[in-house]
N, CA, C and O atoms as CSV, one atom per row, in Angstrom:
chain,resi,resn,atom,element,x,y,z
A,1,MET,N,N,0.828,-1.381,-0.295
A,1,MET,CA,C,-0.008,-0.172,0.123
A,1,MET,C,C,1.025,1.297,0.019
A,1,MET,O,O,0.766,2.300,-0.646
A,2,LEU,N,N,1.882,1.134,0.627
A,2,LEU,CA,C,3.062,2.521,0.739
A,2,LEU,C,C,3.767,2.462,-0.683
A,2,LEU,O,O,4.677,3.282,-0.810
A,3,ALA,N,N,3.552,1.766,-1.613
A,3,ALA,CA,C,4.134,1.957,-2.649
A,3,ALA,C,C,2.981,2.917,-3.316
A,3,ALA,O,O,3.403,3.976,-3.781
A,4,LEU,N,N,1.827,2.710,-3.396
A,4,LEU,CA,C,0.731,3.469,-3.948
A,4,LEU,C,C,0.782,5.025,-3.575
A,4,LEU,O,O,0.588,5.909,-4.409
A,5,ASN,N,N,1.043,5.237,-2.329
A,5,ASN,CA,C,0.744,6.352,-1.725
A,5,ASN,C,C,1.123,7.887,-2.820
A,5,ASN,O,O,0.356,8.845,-2.918
A,6,PRO,N,N,2.169,7.791,-3.375
A,6,PRO,CA,C,2.412,9.052,-3.887
A,6,PRO,C,C,0.948,8.913,-4.938
A,6,PRO,O,O,0.059,9.761,-4.859
A,7,PHE,N,N,0.909,8.406,-5.351
A,7,PHE,CA,C,-0.104,8.388,-6.757
A,7,PHE,C,C,-1.235,8.787,-6.100
A,7,PHE,O,O,-1.795,9.800,-6.519
A,8,VAL,N,N,-1.772,8.101,-4.991
A,8,VAL,CA,C,-3.173,8.138,-4.207
A,8,VAL,C,C,-3.029,9.758,-3.621
A,8,VAL,O,O,-4.191,10.074,-3.362
A,9,GLN,N,N,-2.151,10.900,-3.303
A,9,GLN,CA,C,-1.805,11.851,-2.713
A,9,GLN,C,C,-2.590,12.478,-3.538
A,9,GLN,O,O,-3.609,13.083,-3.206
A,10,ALA,N,N,-1.972,12.317,-5.130
A,10,ALA,CA,C,-2.433,13.170,-6.159
A,10,ALA,C,C,-3.996,13.246,-6.163
A,10,ALA,O,O,-4.552,14.098,-6.856
A,11,ILE,N,N,-4.473,12.660,-5.653
A,11,ILE,CA,C,-6.268,11.911,-6.152
A,11,ILE,C,C,-7.019,12.372,-4.738
A,11,ILE,O,O,-7.830,13.294,-4.661
A,12,PHE,N,N,-6.487,11.370,-3.425
A,12,PHE,CA,C,-7.493,11.572,-2.588
A,12,PHE,C,C,-6.757,12.197,-1.162
A,12,PHE,O,O,-5.604,12.626,-1.192
A,13,ASN,N,N,-7.477,12.188,-0.083
A,13,ASN,CA,C,-7.236,12.525,1.090
A,13,ASN,C,C,-6.034,11.709,1.668
A,13,ASN,O,O,-6.311,10.577,2.065
A,14,THR,N,N,-4.591,12.174,1.782
A,14,THR,CA,C,-3.861,11.609,2.525
A,14,THR,C,C,-4.299,10.649,4.151
A,14,THR,O,O,-4.110,9.463,4.419
A,15,MET,N,N,-4.756,11.455,4.751
A,15,MET,CA,C,-5.317,10.848,5.826
A,15,MET,C,C,-6.066,10.007,5.785
A,15,MET,O,O,-5.864,9.037,6.515
A,16,GLU,N,N,-7.227,10.033,4.926
A,16,GLU,CA,C,-8.156,8.789,5.082
A,16,GLU,C,C,-7.548,7.839,3.914
A,16,GLU,O,O,-8.127,6.770,3.718
A,17,TYR,N,N,-6.619,8.108,3.270
A,17,TYR,CA,C,-6.208,6.781,2.456
A,17,TYR,C,C,-5.373,6.055,3.659
A,17,TYR,O,O,-5.588,4.846,3.745
A,18,GLN,N,N,-4.523,6.567,4.530
A,18,GLN,CA,C,-3.459,5.965,5.810
A,18,GLN,C,C,-4.432,5.319,6.305
A,18,GLN,O,O,-4.160,4.125,6.438
A,19,LYS,N,N,-5.596,5.645,6.679
A,19,LYS,CA,C,-6.738,5.135,7.450
A,19,LYS,C,C,-7.067,3.781,6.843
A,19,LYS,O,O,-7.015,2.712,7.453
A,20,PHE,N,N,-7.446,3.966,5.447
A,20,PHE,CA,C,-7.947,2.700,4.706
A,20,PHE,C,C,-6.904,1.802,4.668
A,20,PHE,O,O,-7.146,0.608,4.845
A,21,ALA,N,N,-5.689,2.217,4.449
A,21,ALA,CA,C,-4.533,1.371,4.313
A,21,ALA,C,C,-4.546,0.378,5.741
A,21,ALA,O,O,-4.543,-0.853,5.723
A,22,LEU,N,N,-4.558,1.062,6.714
A,22,LEU,CA,C,-4.560,0.211,7.860
A,22,LEU,C,C,-5.701,-0.597,7.928
A,22,LEU,O,O,-5.431,-1.787,7.767
A,23,ILE,N,N,-6.594,-0.412,8.068
A,23,ILE,CA,C,-7.739,-0.916,8.064
A,23,ILE,C,C,-8.014,-2.312,6.883
A,23,ILE,O,O,-8.876,-3.191,6.873
A,24,ILE,N,N,-7.011,-2.058,6.083
A,24,ILE,CA,C,-7.370,-3.260,4.926
A,24,ILE,C,C,-6.127,-4.287,5.503
A,24,ILE,O,O,-6.204,-5.474,5.186
A,25,GLU,N,N,-5.074,-3.868,6.281
A,25,GLU,CA,C,-3.919,-4.763,6.666
A,25,GLU,C,C,-4.511,-5.693,7.142
A,25,GLU,O,O,-3.944,-6.688,6.689
A,26,LYS,N,N,-5.393,-6.033,7.849
A,26,LYS,CA,C,-5.952,-6.870,8.671
A,26,LYS,C,C,-6.812,-7.890,7.753
A,26,LYS,O,O,-7.873,-7.531,7.243
A,27,ASP,N,N,-6.245,-9.264,7.571
A,27,ASP,CA,C,-7.011,-10.038,6.661
A,27,ASP,C,C,-8.437,-10.228,6.946
A,27,ASP,O,O,-9.148,-10.473,5.971
A,28,GLU,N,N,-8.936,-10.168,7.992
A,28,GLU,CA,C,-10.768,-9.928,8.107
A,28,GLU,C,C,-11.328,-9.062,7.511
A,28,GLU,O,O,-12.386,-9.292,6.924
A,29,ASN,N,N,-10.578,-7.492,7.520
A,29,ASN,CA,C,-11.034,-6.775,7.377
A,29,ASN,C,C,-11.070,-6.528,5.559
A,29,ASN,O,O,-12.044,-6.117,4.929
A,30,LEU,N,N,-10.071,-6.811,5.135
A,30,LEU,CA,C,-10.078,-7.282,4.058
A,30,LEU,C,C,-11.009,-8.230,3.221
A,30,LEU,O,O,-11.574,-7.878,2.186
A,31,GLU,N,N,-11.095,-9.394,3.755
A,31,GLU,CA,C,-12.199,-10.064,3.609
A,31,GLU,C,C,-13.895,-9.340,3.395
A,31,GLU,O,O,-14.691,-9.664,2.514
A,32,LEU,N,N,-14.058,-8.561,4.209
A,32,LEU,CA,C,-15.397,-8.266,4.698
A,32,LEU,C,C,-15.544,-7.217,3.767
A,32,LEU,O,O,-16.690,-6.882,3.469
A,33,LEU,N,N,-14.220,-6.423,3.066
A,33,LEU,CA,C,-14.810,-5.603,2.139
A,33,LEU,C,C,-14.979,-6.129,0.725
A,33,LEU,O,O,-15.698,-5.536,-0.079
A,34,ILE,N,N,-14.206,-7.435,0.361
A,34,ILE,CA,C,-14.645,-8.358,-0.556
A,34,ILE,C,C,-15.722,-8.399,-0.712
A,34,ILE,O,O,-16.337,-7.952,-1.680
A,35,GLN,N,N,-16.319,-9.165,0.594
A,35,GLN,CA,C,-17.762,-9.756,0.409
A,35,GLN,C,C,-18.525,-8.300,-0.115
A,35,GLN,O,O,-19.314,-8.304,-1.059
A,36,CYS,N,N,-18.202,-7.196,0.565
A,36,CYS,CA,C,-19.446,-6.250,0.755
A,36,CYS,C,C,-19.489,-5.646,-1.283
A,36,CYS,O,O,-20.440,-5.116,-1.857
A,37,ILE,N,N,-18.528,-5.896,-1.693
A,37,ILE,CA,C,-18.380,-5.081,-2.939
A,37,ILE,C,C,-18.792,-6.193,-4.018
A,37,ILE,O,O,-19.172,-6.008,-5.174
A,38,GLU,N,N,-18.566,-7.734,-3.136
A,38,GLU,CA,C,-19.681,-8.779,-4.040
A,38,GLU,C,C,-21.206,-8.675,-4.066
A,38,GLU,O,O,-21.979,-9.022,-4.959
A,39,LYS,N,N,-21.480,-8.068,-2.778
A,39,LYS,CA,C,-22.726,-8.035,-2.289
A,39,LYS,C,C,-23.251,-7.062,-3.410
A,39,LYS,O,O,-24.198,-7.336,-4.147
A,40,LEU,N,N,-22.559,-5.949,-3.447
A,40,LEU,CA,C,-23.210,-4.734,-4.100
A,40,LEU,C,C,-23.148,-5.020,-5.761
A,40,LEU,O,O,-23.820,-4.549,-6.679
A,41,ASP,N,N,-22.257,-5.810,-5.748
A,41,ASP,CA,C,-22.525,-6.295,-7.554
A,41,ASP,C,C,-23.523,-7.441,-7.987
A,41,ASP,O,O,-24.046,-7.501,-9.100
A,42,ALA,N,N,-23.711,-8.316,-6.989
A,42,ALA,CA,C,-24.370,-9.213,-6.923
A,42,ALA,C,C,-26.077,-8.326,-7.068
A,42,ALA,O,O,-26.819,-8.479,-8.039
A,43,ASP,N,N,-26.250,-7.837,-6.410
A,43,ASP,CA,C,-27.482,-6.703,-6.236
A,43,ASP,C,C,-27.822,-5.714,-7.215
A,43,ASP,O,O,-28.989,-5.415,-7.467
A,44,LYS,N,N,-26.724,-5.149,-7.827
A,44,LYS,CA,C,-26.554,-4.410,-9.092
A,44,LYS,C,C,-26.923,-5.148,-10.556
A,44,LYS,O,O,-27.598,-4.799,-11.525
A,45,GLN,N,N,-26.285,-6.123,-10.286
A,45,GLN,CA,C,-26.691,-7.598,-11.381
A,45,GLN,C,C,-28.220,-7.906,-11.378
A,45,GLN,O,O,-28.828,-8.059,-12.437
A,46,GLY,N,N,-28.642,-7.966,-10.527
A,46,GLY,CA,C,-30.212,-8.087,-9.910
A,46,GLY,C,C,-31.149,-7.250,-10.794
A,46,GLY,O,O,-32.284,-7.550,-11.165
A,47,GLU,N,N,-30.646,-6.461,-10.979
A,47,GLU,CA,C,-31.204,-5.008,-11.120
A,47,GLU,C,C,-32.095,-5.104,-12.241
A,47,GLU,O,O,-32.713,-4.112,-12.626
């Protein structure tokens, strides 16, 4: 995640990105994010 920091700083708020990076460092949080994205995608496909 740190490798992307220079690119992200040009687009996003640096503090928010750092918070996001810390959150997804934990495997269980990353898995929860993936599940949420998959659910949103499935809901959108069902429309």
